[in-house]
A tleap script that builds the chain and sets N, CA, C and O, in Angstrom:
source leaprc.protein.ff14SB
mol = sequence {
  NMET SER ARG ASP LEU ARG PRO PRO VAL ASP
  ILE LEU HIE TYR GLU ILE VAL GLN GLU GLN
  ALA SER ALA LEU GLY ARG MET GLY ARG THR
  LEU GLU GLN ALA LEU ALA GLN LEU ARG ASP
  PHE ASP ALA ALA HIE ALA ARG LEU GLU THR
  PRO ALA ALA MET LEU PRO ALA ARG ARG LYS
  LEU VAL MET GLU ALA GLY GLN ALA LEU TRP
  MET PHE VAL VAL GLN ARG GLU ALA THR GLY
  LEU ARG ASP SER ARG HIE ILE MET ARG THR
  TYR ASN VAL PRO ALA GLU VAL GLN ARG CYS
  MET GLY LEU ALA LEU PRO PRO SER LYS PRO
  THR SER CLYS
}
set mol.1.N position { -29.668 21.030 -24.041 }
set mol.1.CA position { -28.777 19.933 -23.423 }
set mol.1.C position { -28.933 18.607 -23.686 }
set mol.1.O position { -29.936 18.310 -24.335 }
set mol.2.N position { -28.302 17.856 -23.398 }
set mol.2.CA position { -28.595 16.603 -23.836 }
set mol.2.C position { -29.218 15.419 -22.438 }
set mol.2.O position { -28.853 15.799 -21.326 }
set mol.3.N position { -29.761 14.584 -22.441 }
set mol.3.CA position { -30.497 13.913 -21.052 }
set mol.3.C position { -29.824 12.225 -21.100 }
set mol.3.O position { -30.035 11.538 -22.099 }
set mol.4.N position { -29.058 11.704 -19.985 }
set mol.4.CA position { -29.172 10.775 -19.687 }
set mol.4.C position { -29.381 9.239 -19.959 }
set mol.4.O position { -29.418 8.418 -19.042 }
set mol.5.N position { -29.538 8.854 -21.526 }
set mol.5.CA position { -30.938 8.193 -21.398 }
set mol.5.C position { -30.361 6.137 -21.143 }
set mol.5.O position { -30.712 5.065 -21.637 }
set mol.6.N position { -29.510 6.521 -20.268 }
set mol.6.CA position { -29.094 5.022 -19.071 }
set mol.6.C position { -29.896 4.556 -18.595 }
set mol.6.O position { -30.834 4.990 -19.263 }
set mol.7.N position { -30.257 4.016 -17.967 }
set mol.7.CA position { -31.434 3.040 -16.446 }
set mol.7.C position { -30.506 3.574 -15.633 }
set mol.7.O position { -29.310 3.389 -15.861 }
set mol.8.N position { -30.959 4.346 -14.523 }
set mol.8.CA position { -30.515 4.704 -13.168 }
set mol.8.C position { -29.550 4.003 -12.730 }
set mol.8.O position { -28.475 4.526 -12.435 }
set mol.9.N position { -29.847 2.311 -12.582 }
set mol.9.CA position { -28.549 1.904 -11.875 }
set mol.9.C position { -27.888 1.427 -13.003 }
set mol.9.O position { -26.942 0.722 -12.654 }
set mol.10.N position { -27.983 1.510 -14.075 }
set mol.10.CA position { -26.152 1.466 -14.957 }
set mol.10.C position { -25.013 2.687 -14.204 }
set mol.10.O position { -23.887 2.517 -13.737 }
set mol.11.N position { -25.856 3.934 -14.328 }
set mol.11.CA position { -25.417 5.317 -13.908 }
set mol.11.C position { -24.257 5.046 -13.040 }
set mol.11.O position { -23.035 5.165 -13.129 }
set mol.12.N position { -25.331 4.530 -11.940 }
set mol.12.CA position { -24.760 3.857 -10.786 }
set mol.12.C position { -23.918 3.709 -10.868 }
set mol.12.O position { -22.919 4.428 -10.832 }
set mol.13.N position { -24.148 2.379 -11.048 }
set mol.13.CA position { -23.006 1.339 -10.936 }
set mol.13.C position { -21.885 1.640 -12.367 }
set mol.13.O position { -21.138 0.678 -12.541 }
set mol.14.N position { -21.657 2.881 -13.449 }
set mol.14.CA position { -20.630 3.390 -13.943 }
set mol.14.C position { -19.773 4.459 -12.631 }
set mol.14.O position { -18.545 4.552 -12.655 }
set mol.15.N position { -20.308 4.927 -11.948 }
set mol.15.CA position { -19.950 5.617 -10.443 }
set mol.15.C position { -19.137 5.388 -9.927 }
set mol.15.O position { -18.065 5.947 -9.691 }
set mol.16.N position { -20.088 3.481 -9.410 }
set mol.16.CA position { -19.156 3.060 -8.104 }
set mol.16.C position { -17.679 2.313 -9.179 }
set mol.16.O position { -16.615 1.814 -8.814 }
set mol.17.N position { -18.056 2.462 -10.081 }
set mol.17.CA position { -16.660 0.967 -10.618 }
set mol.17.C position { -15.740 2.741 -11.135 }
set mol.17.O position { -14.754 2.733 -11.873 }
set mol.18.N position { -16.350 4.071 -10.552 }
set mol.18.CA position { -14.946 5.167 -11.744 }
set mol.18.C position { -14.591 4.995 -9.845 }
set mol.18.O position { -13.408 4.764 -9.598 }
set mol.19.N position { -15.658 5.114 -8.463 }
set mol.19.CA position { -14.685 5.203 -7.695 }
set mol.19.C position { -13.790 3.746 -7.311 }
set mol.19.O position { -12.569 3.687 -7.167 }
set mol.20.N position { -14.471 2.957 -7.228 }
set mol.20.CA position { -13.227 2.142 -7.212 }
set mol.20.C position { -12.079 2.148 -7.829 }
set mol.20.O position { -11.065 1.766 -7.243 }
set mol.21.N position { -12.057 2.517 -8.917 }
set mol.21.CA position { -10.973 2.549 -10.148 }
set mol.21.C position { -9.764 3.788 -9.419 }
set mol.21.O position { -8.536 3.867 -9.472 }
set mol.22.N position { -10.914 4.694 -8.710 }
set mol.22.CA position { -9.704 5.818 -8.043 }
set mol.22.C position { -9.350 5.485 -6.666 }
set mol.22.O position { -8.449 6.309 -6.512 }
set mol.23.N position { -9.414 4.930 -5.686 }
set mol.23.CA position { -9.902 4.466 -4.737 }
set mol.23.C position { -8.344 3.285 -5.091 }
set mol.23.O position { -7.470 3.404 -4.233 }
set mol.24.N position { -7.947 1.985 -6.532 }
set mol.24.CA position { -7.176 1.439 -5.958 }
set mol.24.C position { -5.504 2.614 -6.742 }
set mol.24.O position { -4.292 2.586 -6.523 }
set mol.25.N position { -6.007 3.089 -7.248 }
set mol.25.CA position { -5.132 3.789 -7.868 }
set mol.25.C position { -3.935 4.499 -6.648 }
set mol.25.O position { -2.764 4.185 -6.434 }
set mol.26.N position { -4.745 5.477 -6.057 }
set mol.26.CA position { -4.259 6.253 -4.887 }
set mol.26.C position { -3.698 4.776 -4.074 }
set mol.26.O position { -2.502 4.973 -3.864 }
set mol.27.N position { -4.039 3.561 -3.606 }
set mol.27.CA position { -3.636 2.252 -2.916 }
set mol.27.C position { -2.158 2.676 -3.309 }
set mol.27.O position { -1.405 3.455 -2.723 }
set mol.28.N position { -1.926 1.827 -4.646 }
set mol.28.CA position { -1.626 1.766 -5.673 }
set mol.28.C position { 0.186 2.803 -5.465 }
set mol.28.O position { 1.332 2.487 -5.146 }
set mol.29.N position { -0.357 3.781 -5.775 }
set mol.29.CA position { 0.638 5.383 -5.451 }
set mol.29.C position { 1.449 4.913 -4.027 }
set mol.29.O position { 2.664 4.743 -3.925 }
set mol.30.N position { 0.323 4.736 -2.851 }
set mol.30.CA position { 0.539 4.550 -1.525 }
set mol.30.C position { 1.359 4.276 -1.175 }
set mol.30.O position { 2.173 5.009 -0.614 }
set mol.31.N position { 1.535 2.215 -1.525 }
set mol.31.CA position { 2.453 1.619 -1.743 }
set mol.31.C position { 3.810 1.770 -2.119 }
set mol.31.O position { 4.884 1.648 -1.530 }
set mol.32.N position { 3.272 2.231 -3.873 }
set mol.32.CA position { 4.575 2.469 -4.588 }
set mol.32.C position { 5.929 3.529 -4.027 }
set mol.32.O position { 7.067 3.687 -4.470 }
set mol.33.N position { 5.194 4.135 -2.857 }
set mol.33.CA position { 6.091 5.563 -2.489 }
set mol.33.C position { 6.498 4.502 -0.943 }
set mol.33.O position { 7.598 4.328 -0.419 }
set mol.34.N position { 5.695 4.173 -0.708 }
set mol.34.CA position { 6.550 3.503 1.080 }
set mol.34.C position { 7.237 2.684 0.588 }
set mol.34.O position { 8.104 2.414 1.420 }
set mol.35.N position { 7.466 1.720 -0.894 }
set mol.35.CA position { 8.832 0.622 -0.972 }
set mol.35.C position { 9.944 1.783 -1.582 }
set mol.35.O position { 11.131 1.477 -1.471 }
set mol.36.N position { 9.587 3.200 -2.269 }
set mol.36.CA position { 10.349 3.830 -2.678 }
set mol.36.C position { 11.222 4.242 -1.683 }
set mol.36.O position { 12.416 4.333 -1.968 }
set mol.37.N position { 10.770 4.553 -0.376 }
set mol.37.CA position { 11.231 5.468 0.273 }
set mol.37.C position { 11.883 3.954 1.625 }
set mol.37.O position { 12.943 4.157 2.218 }
set mol.38.N position { 11.256 2.903 1.835 }
set mol.38.CA position { 12.112 1.492 2.085 }
set mol.38.C position { 13.549 1.832 1.594 }
set mol.38.O position { 14.504 2.202 2.276 }
set mol.39.N position { 13.452 1.536 -0.278 }
set mol.39.CA position { 14.584 1.605 -1.341 }
set mol.39.C position { 15.535 2.700 -0.344 }
set mol.39.O position { 16.290 2.354 0.565 }
set mol.40.N position { 15.316 3.798 -0.705 }
set mol.40.CA position { 15.964 4.468 -0.713 }
set mol.40.C position { 16.270 4.886 0.790 }
set mol.40.O position { 16.983 5.883 0.674 }
set mol.41.N position { 16.115 4.661 1.951 }
set mol.41.CA position { 16.340 4.342 3.222 }
set mol.41.C position { 17.453 2.898 3.026 }
set mol.41.O position { 18.359 3.004 3.853 }
set mol.42.N position { 17.549 2.079 2.475 }
set mol.42.CA position { 18.251 1.337 2.353 }
set mol.42.C position { 19.156 1.603 1.911 }
set mol.42.O position { 20.158 1.125 2.443 }
set mol.43.N position { 19.392 2.696 0.438 }
set mol.43.CA position { 20.750 2.442 0.009 }
set mol.43.C position { 21.145 4.241 0.491 }
set mol.43.O position { 21.885 4.815 -0.307 }
set mol.44.N position { 20.986 4.518 0.907 }
set mol.44.CA position { 22.122 5.135 2.245 }
set mol.44.C position { 22.083 5.156 3.423 }
set mol.44.O position { 22.390 6.135 4.103 }
set mol.45.N position { 21.661 3.963 3.896 }
set mol.45.CA position { 22.763 2.855 4.286 }
set mol.45.C position { 23.684 2.077 4.828 }
set mol.45.O position { 24.329 1.960 5.869 }
set mol.46.N position { 23.453 1.266 3.137 }
set mol.46.CA position { 24.182 -0.116 3.286 }
set mol.46.C position { 25.782 0.216 3.256 }
set mol.46.O position { 26.619 -0.596 2.860 }
set mol.47.N position { 25.979 1.071 3.567 }
set mol.47.CA position { 27.763 1.394 4.203 }
set mol.47.C position { 28.295 1.108 5.104 }
set mol.47.O position { 29.474 0.818 5.304 }
set mol.48.N position { 26.501 1.238 6.424 }
set mol.48.CA position { 27.202 1.474 7.768 }
set mol.48.C position { 26.823 0.144 8.174 }
set mol.48.O position { 25.892 -0.478 7.663 }
set mol.49.N position { 27.796 -0.416 9.397 }
set mol.49.CA position { 28.327 -1.469 9.717 }
set mol.49.C position { 27.030 -2.422 10.746 }
set mol.49.O position { 27.128 -3.600 11.089 }
set mol.50.N position { 26.156 -1.699 10.980 }
set mol.50.CA position { 25.816 -2.044 11.764 }
set mol.50.C position { 23.994 -2.211 10.519 }
set mol.50.O position { 23.460 -1.292 9.898 }
set mol.51.N position { 23.603 -3.497 10.584 }
set mol.51.CA position { 22.768 -4.370 9.748 }
set mol.51.C position { 21.478 -3.087 9.866 }
set mol.51.O position { 20.814 -2.652 10.807 }
set mol.52.N position { 21.552 -2.748 8.239 }
set mol.52.CA position { 19.936 -1.915 7.658 }
set mol.52.C position { 18.862 -2.708 8.993 }
set mol.52.O position { 18.035 -2.082 9.656 }
set mol.53.N position { 19.093 -3.864 9.097 }
set mol.53.CA position { 17.560 -4.733 9.319 }
set mol.53.C position { 17.362 -3.987 10.702 }
set mol.53.O position { 16.306 -3.726 11.277 }
set mol.54.N position { 18.432 -3.765 11.013 }
set mol.54.CA position { 18.363 -3.652 12.774 }
set mol.54.C position { 17.680 -1.987 13.076 }
set mol.54.O position { 16.997 -2.022 14.099 }
set mol.55.N position { 17.700 -1.134 12.686 }
set mol.55.CA position { 17.737 -0.422 12.844 }
set mol.55.C position { 16.001 0.025 12.408 }
set mol.55.O position { 15.302 -0.187 11.418 }
set mol.56.N position { 15.677 1.112 14.413 }
set mol.56.CA position { 14.441 1.219 14.117 }
set mol.56.C position { 13.579 2.430 13.229 }
set mol.56.O position { 12.413 2.710 12.948 }
set mol.57.N position { 14.630 2.820 13.048 }
set mol.57.CA position { 13.731 3.891 11.519 }
set mol.57.C position { 13.724 2.933 10.430 }
set mol.57.O position { 13.030 3.412 9.534 }
set mol.58.N position { 14.226 1.685 10.065 }
set mol.58.CA position { 14.335 1.150 8.898 }
set mol.58.C position { 13.061 -0.208 9.289 }
set mol.58.O position { 12.708 -0.930 8.356 }
set mol.59.N position { 12.675 -0.354 10.205 }
set mol.59.CA position { 11.022 -0.961 11.014 }
set mol.59.C position { 10.718 -0.530 10.742 }
set mol.59.O position { 10.320 -0.904 9.639 }
set mol.60.N position { 10.386 0.704 11.046 }
set mol.60.CA position { 9.058 1.533 10.917 }
set mol.60.C position { 8.316 1.839 9.600 }
set mol.60.O position { 7.108 2.040 9.473 }
set mol.61.N position { 9.785 1.837 8.118 }
set mol.61.CA position { 9.574 2.335 6.882 }
set mol.61.C position { 9.205 0.792 6.475 }
set mol.61.O position { 8.300 0.992 5.665 }
set mol.62.N position { 9.341 -0.404 6.543 }
set mol.62.CA position { 9.036 -2.042 6.758 }
set mol.62.C position { 7.212 -2.332 7.028 }
set mol.62.O position { 6.467 -2.917 6.241 }
set mol.63.N position { 6.730 -1.567 8.721 }
set mol.63.CA position { 5.283 -1.928 9.299 }
set mol.63.C position { 4.696 -0.874 8.174 }
set mol.63.O position { 3.604 -1.083 7.646 }
set mol.64.N position { 5.416 0.148 7.884 }
set mol.64.CA position { 4.307 1.281 6.718 }
set mol.64.C position { 4.233 0.247 5.666 }
set mol.64.O position { 3.126 -0.265 5.501 }
set mol.65.N position { 5.123 -0.115 4.992 }
set mol.65.CA position { 4.579 -0.481 3.329 }
set mol.65.C position { 4.176 -1.615 3.920 }
set mol.65.O position { 3.836 -2.426 3.059 }
set mol.66.N position { 4.026 -2.170 5.390 }
set mol.66.CA position { 3.399 -3.568 5.380 }
set mol.66.C position { 1.971 -3.030 5.125 }
set mol.66.O position { 1.381 -3.524 4.164 }
set mol.67.N position { 1.381 -2.150 5.803 }
set mol.67.CA position { -0.401 -0.964 5.746 }
set mol.67.C position { -0.275 -0.672 4.969 }
set mol.67.O position { -1.449 -0.603 4.607 }
set mol.68.N position { 0.422 -0.261 3.957 }
set mol.68.CA position { 0.059 0.008 2.770 }
set mol.68.C position { -0.027 -0.826 1.183 }
set mol.68.O position { -0.442 -0.435 0.092 }
set mol.69.N position { 0.691 -2.406 1.725 }
set mol.69.CA position { 0.143 -3.347 0.428 }
set mol.69.C position { -1.546 -3.784 1.211 }
set mol.69.O position { -2.553 -4.190 0.631 }
set mol.70.N position { -1.246 -3.389 3.349 }
set mol.70.CA position { -2.359 -4.717 2.874 }
set mol.70.C position { -3.402 -4.051 2.139 }
set mol.70.O position { -4.043 -4.531 1.205 }
set mol.71.N position { -3.558 -2.513 2.811 }
set mol.71.CA position { -4.696 -2.005 2.138 }
set mol.71.C position { -5.019 -1.801 0.374 }
set mol.71.O position { -5.999 -1.277 -0.156 }
set mol.72.N position { -3.847 -2.402 -0.239 }
set mol.72.CA position { -4.100 -1.948 -1.222 }
set mol.72.C position { -4.607 -3.487 -1.831 }
set mol.72.O position { -5.565 -3.649 -2.586 }
set mol.73.N position { -3.858 -4.383 -1.388 }
set mol.73.CA position { -5.357 -5.603 -1.208 }
set mol.73.C position { -6.302 -5.531 -0.974 }
set mol.73.O position { -7.221 -5.665 -1.782 }
set mol.74.N position { -6.481 -5.177 0.795 }
set mol.74.CA position { -8.047 -5.728 1.083 }
set mol.74.C position { -8.659 -4.704 -0.675 }
set mol.74.O position { -9.043 -5.426 -1.595 }
set mol.75.N position { -8.665 -3.330 -0.878 }
set mol.75.CA position { -8.926 -3.250 -2.033 }
set mol.75.C position { -9.037 -3.523 -3.340 }
set mol.75.O position { -9.416 -2.882 -4.320 }
set mol.76.N position { -8.752 -4.277 -3.211 }
set mol.76.CA position { -8.546 -5.518 -4.523 }
set mol.76.C position { -9.408 -5.851 -4.789 }
set mol.76.O position { -10.346 -5.629 -5.555 }
set mol.77.N position { -8.868 -6.883 -3.611 }
set mol.77.CA position { -9.893 -7.854 -3.826 }
set mol.77.C position { -12.087 -7.944 -2.860 }
set mol.77.O position { -13.045 -8.696 -2.679 }
set mol.78.N position { -11.551 -6.471 -2.604 }
set mol.78.CA position { -13.126 -5.585 -2.851 }
set mol.78.C position { -13.676 -5.335 -3.652 }
set mol.78.O position { -14.845 -4.962 -3.559 }
set mol.79.N position { -12.757 -5.497 -5.230 }
set mol.79.CA position { -13.599 -5.297 -6.349 }
set mol.79.C position { -13.053 -6.300 -7.446 }
set mol.79.O position { -12.846 -6.164 -8.652 }
set mol.80.N position { -12.859 -7.651 -6.330 }
set mol.80.CA position { -12.826 -8.952 -7.277 }
set mol.80.C position { -11.460 -9.621 -7.178 }
set mol.80.O position { -11.107 -10.747 -6.829 }
set mol.81.N position { -10.826 -8.558 -7.597 }
set mol.81.CA position { -9.279 -9.230 -8.173 }
set mol.81.C position { -8.760 -9.858 -7.288 }
set mol.81.O position { -8.601 -8.933 -6.491 }
set mol.82.N position { -8.226 -11.023 -6.624 }
set mol.82.CA position { -8.251 -11.739 -5.705 }
set mol.82.C position { -6.958 -11.961 -5.717 }
set mol.82.O position { -6.361 -11.806 -4.652 }
set mol.83.N position { -6.162 -12.398 -6.979 }
set mol.83.CA position { -4.606 -12.995 -7.099 }
set mol.83.C position { -3.500 -11.755 -6.906 }
set mol.83.O position { -3.151 -10.836 -7.647 }
set mol.84.N position { -3.038 -12.247 -5.286 }
set mol.84.CA position { -1.933 -11.299 -4.937 }
set mol.84.C position { -0.960 -11.018 -5.063 }
set mol.84.O position { -0.390 -10.086 -4.495 }
set mol.85.N position { -0.412 -11.947 -6.045 }
set mol.85.CA position { 0.764 -12.552 -6.727 }
set mol.85.C position { 1.212 -11.469 -7.644 }
set mol.85.O position { 2.218 -10.855 -7.999 }
set mol.86.N position { 0.126 -11.545 -7.808 }
set mol.86.CA position { 0.457 -9.903 -9.354 }
set mol.86.C position { 1.293 -8.832 -8.825 }
set mol.86.O position { 2.300 -8.336 -9.329 }
set mol.87.N position { 0.664 -8.534 -7.637 }
set mol.87.CA position { 0.798 -7.071 -6.843 }
set mol.87.C position { 2.707 -7.152 -6.525 }
set mol.87.O position { 3.482 -6.199 -6.593 }
set mol.88.N position { 3.102 -8.830 -6.126 }
set mol.88.CA position { 4.072 -9.060 -5.130 }
set mol.88.C position { 5.359 -8.985 -6.412 }
set mol.88.O position { 6.526 -8.596 -6.366 }
set mol.89.N position { 4.504 -9.559 -7.536 }
set mol.89.CA position { 5.463 -9.186 -9.066 }
set mol.89.C position { 5.925 -7.582 -9.607 }
set mol.89.O position { 6.886 -6.819 -9.701 }
set mol.90.N position { 4.469 -7.716 -9.875 }
set mol.90.CA position { 4.736 -6.121 -10.357 }
set mol.90.C position { 5.541 -4.785 -9.148 }
set mol.90.O position { 6.140 -3.787 -9.546 }
set mol.91.N position { 5.372 -5.070 -8.040 }
set mol.91.CA position { 5.634 -3.250 -7.579 }
set mol.91.C position { 6.950 -4.399 -6.816 }
set mol.91.O position { 7.408 -4.025 -5.736 }
set mol.92.N position { 7.266 -5.184 -7.169 }
set mol.92.CA position { 8.848 -5.911 -6.233 }
set mol.92.C position { 8.642 -5.548 -5.047 }
set mol.92.O position { 9.152 -4.523 -4.593 }
set mol.93.N position { 7.606 -6.588 -4.132 }
set mol.93.CA position { 7.424 -6.392 -2.878 }
set mol.93.C position { 8.363 -6.564 -2.043 }
set mol.93.O position { 8.810 -5.874 -2.959 }
set mol.94.N position { 9.550 -6.861 -0.851 }
set mol.94.CA position { 9.943 -7.894 -0.449 }
set mol.94.C position { 9.186 -8.497 0.640 }
set mol.94.O position { 8.222 -8.011 1.232 }
set mol.95.N position { 9.806 -9.725 0.838 }
set mol.95.CA position { 9.336 -10.595 1.509 }
set mol.95.C position { 8.598 -10.158 2.913 }
set mol.95.O position { 7.476 -10.437 3.336 }
set mol.96.N position { 9.614 -9.397 3.450 }
set mol.96.CA position { 10.016 -8.537 4.725 }
set mol.96.C position { 8.269 -7.930 4.689 }
set mol.96.O position { 7.325 -8.399 5.325 }
set mol.97.N position { 8.260 -6.986 3.913 }
set mol.97.CA position { 6.859 -6.046 3.817 }
set mol.97.C position { 6.146 -7.454 3.288 }
set mol.97.O position { 5.493 -6.774 2.497 }
set mol.98.N position { 5.771 -8.556 3.065 }
set mol.98.CA position { 4.638 -9.694 2.339 }
set mol.98.C position { 4.284 -9.781 4.274 }
set mol.98.O position { 3.205 -9.587 4.834 }
set mol.99.N position { 5.491 -10.100 4.835 }
set mol.99.CA position { 5.259 -10.584 6.560 }
set mol.99.C position { 4.525 -9.545 7.119 }
set mol.99.O position { 3.588 -9.771 7.885 }
set mol.100.N position { 4.883 -8.387 6.789 }
set mol.100.CA position { 4.587 -7.054 7.346 }
set mol.100.C position { 3.185 -7.003 7.511 }
set mol.100.O position { 2.666 -6.744 8.597 }
set mol.101.N position { 2.158 -7.385 5.836 }
set mol.101.CA position { 1.159 -7.058 5.933 }
set mol.101.C position { -0.097 -6.785 6.773 }
set mol.101.O position { -0.582 -7.909 6.902 }
set mol.102.N position { -0.930 -5.876 7.446 }
set mol.102.CA position { -1.771 -6.150 7.792 }
set mol.102.C position { -1.446 -5.804 9.741 }
set mol.102.O position { -1.995 -5.263 10.702 }
set mol.103.N position { -0.692 -6.254 9.526 }
set mol.103.CA position { -0.034 -5.618 11.156 }
set mol.103.C position { 0.436 -4.620 11.690 }
set mol.103.O position { 1.416 -4.023 11.245 }
set mol.104.N position { -0.361 -4.210 12.993 }
set mol.104.CA position { -0.647 -2.403 13.158 }
set mol.104.C position { 0.869 -2.043 13.638 }
set mol.104.O position { 1.584 -2.786 14.311 }
set mol.105.N position { 1.165 -0.925 13.219 }
set mol.105.CA position { 2.263 -0.169 14.164 }
set mol.105.C position { 1.536 -0.480 15.992 }
set mol.105.O position { 0.391 -0.866 16.229 }
set mol.106.N position { 2.547 -0.187 16.955 }
set mol.106.CA position { 2.695 -0.236 18.306 }
set mol.106.C position { 2.488 0.617 18.503 }
set mol.106.O position { 3.288 1.451 18.079 }
set mol.107.N position { 1.168 1.174 19.361 }
set mol.107.CA position { 0.943 2.805 19.397 }
set mol.107.C position { 2.087 3.902 20.265 }
set mol.107.O position { 2.467 3.697 21.418 }
set mol.108.N position { 2.452 4.930 19.514 }
set mol.108.CA position { 3.745 5.446 20.391 }
set mol.108.C position { 3.895 5.989 21.237 }
set mol.108.O position { 3.144 6.962 21.306 }
set mol.109.N position { 4.767 5.832 22.296 }
set mol.109.CA position { 4.331 6.417 22.868 }
set mol.109.C position { 4.700 7.657 23.494 }
set mol.109.O position { 5.513 8.380 22.920 }
set mol.110.N position { 4.324 7.913 24.334 }
set mol.110.CA position { 4.351 9.665 24.760 }
set mol.110.C position { 6.058 9.924 25.460 }
set mol.110.O position { 6.775 9.327 26.263 }
set mol.111.N position { 6.168 11.306 24.521 }
set mol.111.CA position { 7.698 11.318 25.515 }
set mol.111.C position { 7.858 12.308 26.662 }
set mol.111.O position { 7.177 13.329 26.562 }
set mol.112.N position { 8.592 12.194 27.671 }
set mol.112.CA position { 8.262 12.851 28.311 }
set mol.112.C position { 9.658 13.967 28.591 }
set mol.112.O position { 10.781 13.810 28.111 }
set mol.113.N position { 9.222 15.083 29.482 }
set mol.113.CA position { 9.923 15.803 29.297 }
set mol.113.C position { 10.677 16.741 30.950 }
set mol.113.O position { 11.527 17.623 30.826 }
savepdb mol mol.pdb
quit
């Protein structure tokens, strides 16, 4: 059995970088899924007379995508990647999602029976 001869601080740094990369991957996939759900919703409701932007379900998807974007941007900035313009271009993030970035969804109201 071979022993790792690197200094403990190097081993720890390697583990931290691995976790950062893993977290960035998870956040990126979450953002991709949220944006895909929004695009799918828009495609499914493209023929409605009511503008899709007026539908509460769509607003919820926009807010969820904004939250996913916020989490991804914060995670990237925590690792030293400060330029979020790259994310906006790469993931083709709509302006309305960018404007919702970091806004919290209002708490859901309890339903009365």
